VOMARMI-814379 format. One record per residue (C-alpha): x, z, y. Coordinates in steps of 0.05 Angstrom, whole numbers, plus 5000, padded with zeros to 4 digits. Layout:
XZY/...
This chain:
401692082506/404592512570/411892392586/413793072571/410692932500/414692322499/421092582524/420393192468/419592612413/425492282447/429592852447/428192982372/429792312349/436592272385/437592952356/436192732287/440292042296/446392532318/445492972255/445292402205/451992122236/454792802227/452792832160/455392182141/462392432169/462093102129/460192792069/464592142077/457591682060/459990942074/456590522115/456589782097/454189182141/454888512107/461988492087/464388992135/465289762128/463590112193/468890602211/467691342213/469791342288/464090952305/459891492283/463591992320/461591582384/454591572357/454392342357/456992372424/452191852452/446092132409/447992882433/447992602514/441192232506/438092882468/440693412525/438392872581/431292842545/429893592536/432593702607/427693212637/422593472596/423094182622/423193922693/415793572692/409694022691/
Protein backbone atom coordinates (compact mmCIF):
# COMPACT_ATOMS: atom_id res chain seq x y z
CA UNK A 1 0.00 0.00 0.00
CA UNK A 2 1.40 3.38 -0.98
CA UNK A 3 1.29 6.47 1.20
CA UNK A 4 -1.08 8.17 -1.23
CA UNK A 5 -3.59 5.31 -1.07
CA UNK A 6 -3.29 5.22 2.72
CA UNK A 7 -4.06 8.94 2.94
CA UNK A 8 -7.05 8.65 0.60
CA UNK A 9 -8.50 5.75 2.59
CA UNK A 10 -7.91 7.64 5.85
CA UNK A 11 -9.63 10.72 4.43
CA UNK A 12 -12.66 8.69 3.37
CA UNK A 13 -12.92 7.04 6.79
CA UNK A 14 -12.72 10.38 8.60
CA UNK A 15 -15.33 11.82 6.22
CA UNK A 16 -17.68 8.93 7.00
CA UNK A 17 -17.18 9.41 10.73
CA UNK A 18 -18.00 13.10 10.39
CA UNK A 19 -21.06 12.30 8.28
CA UNK A 20 -22.35 9.82 10.85
CA UNK A 21 -21.99 12.39 13.62
CA UNK A 22 -23.83 14.93 11.48
CA UNK A 23 -26.64 12.42 10.88
CA UNK A 24 -26.78 11.76 14.63
CA UNK A 25 -27.44 15.44 15.23
CA UNK A 26 -29.96 15.82 12.39
CA UNK A 27 -32.01 12.76 13.32
CA UNK A 28 -31.49 13.14 17.11
CA UNK A 29 -30.10 9.61 17.45
CA UNK A 30 -29.13 8.88 21.05
CA UNK A 31 -25.68 7.60 21.94
CA UNK A 32 -25.43 5.82 25.27
CA UNK A 33 -22.21 4.54 26.83
CA UNK A 34 -23.02 2.48 29.88
CA UNK A 35 -25.38 4.67 31.91
CA UNK A 36 -24.11 7.91 30.35
CA UNK A 37 -25.94 9.62 27.50
CA UNK A 38 -23.44 11.30 25.20
CA UNK A 39 -24.37 14.97 24.62
CA UNK A 40 -24.80 16.28 21.08
CA UNK A 41 -22.09 18.89 21.73
CA UNK A 42 -19.51 16.10 21.59
CA UNK A 43 -20.79 15.16 18.13
CA UNK A 44 -20.29 18.75 17.01
CA UNK A 45 -16.68 18.54 18.19
CA UNK A 46 -16.28 15.19 16.44
CA UNK A 47 -17.58 16.70 13.19
CA UNK A 48 -15.04 19.51 13.41
CA UNK A 49 -12.13 17.19 14.22
CA UNK A 50 -13.11 14.65 11.56
CA UNK A 51 -13.47 17.46 9.01
CA UNK A 52 -10.01 18.79 9.79
CA UNK A 53 -8.48 15.32 9.52
CA UNK A 54 -10.33 14.69 6.25
CA UNK A 55 -9.06 17.88 4.64
CA UNK A 56 -5.57 17.26 5.96
CA UNK A 57 -5.45 13.70 4.56
CA UNK A 58 -6.69 14.75 1.10
CA UNK A 59 -4.30 17.71 0.93
CA UNK A 60 -1.37 15.49 1.84
CA UNK A 61 -2.42 12.87 -0.71
CA UNK A 62 -2.34 15.52 -3.47
CA UNK A 63 1.24 16.49 -2.65
CA UNK A 64 2.53 12.92 -3.11
CA UNK A 65 3.46 11.59 -6.53
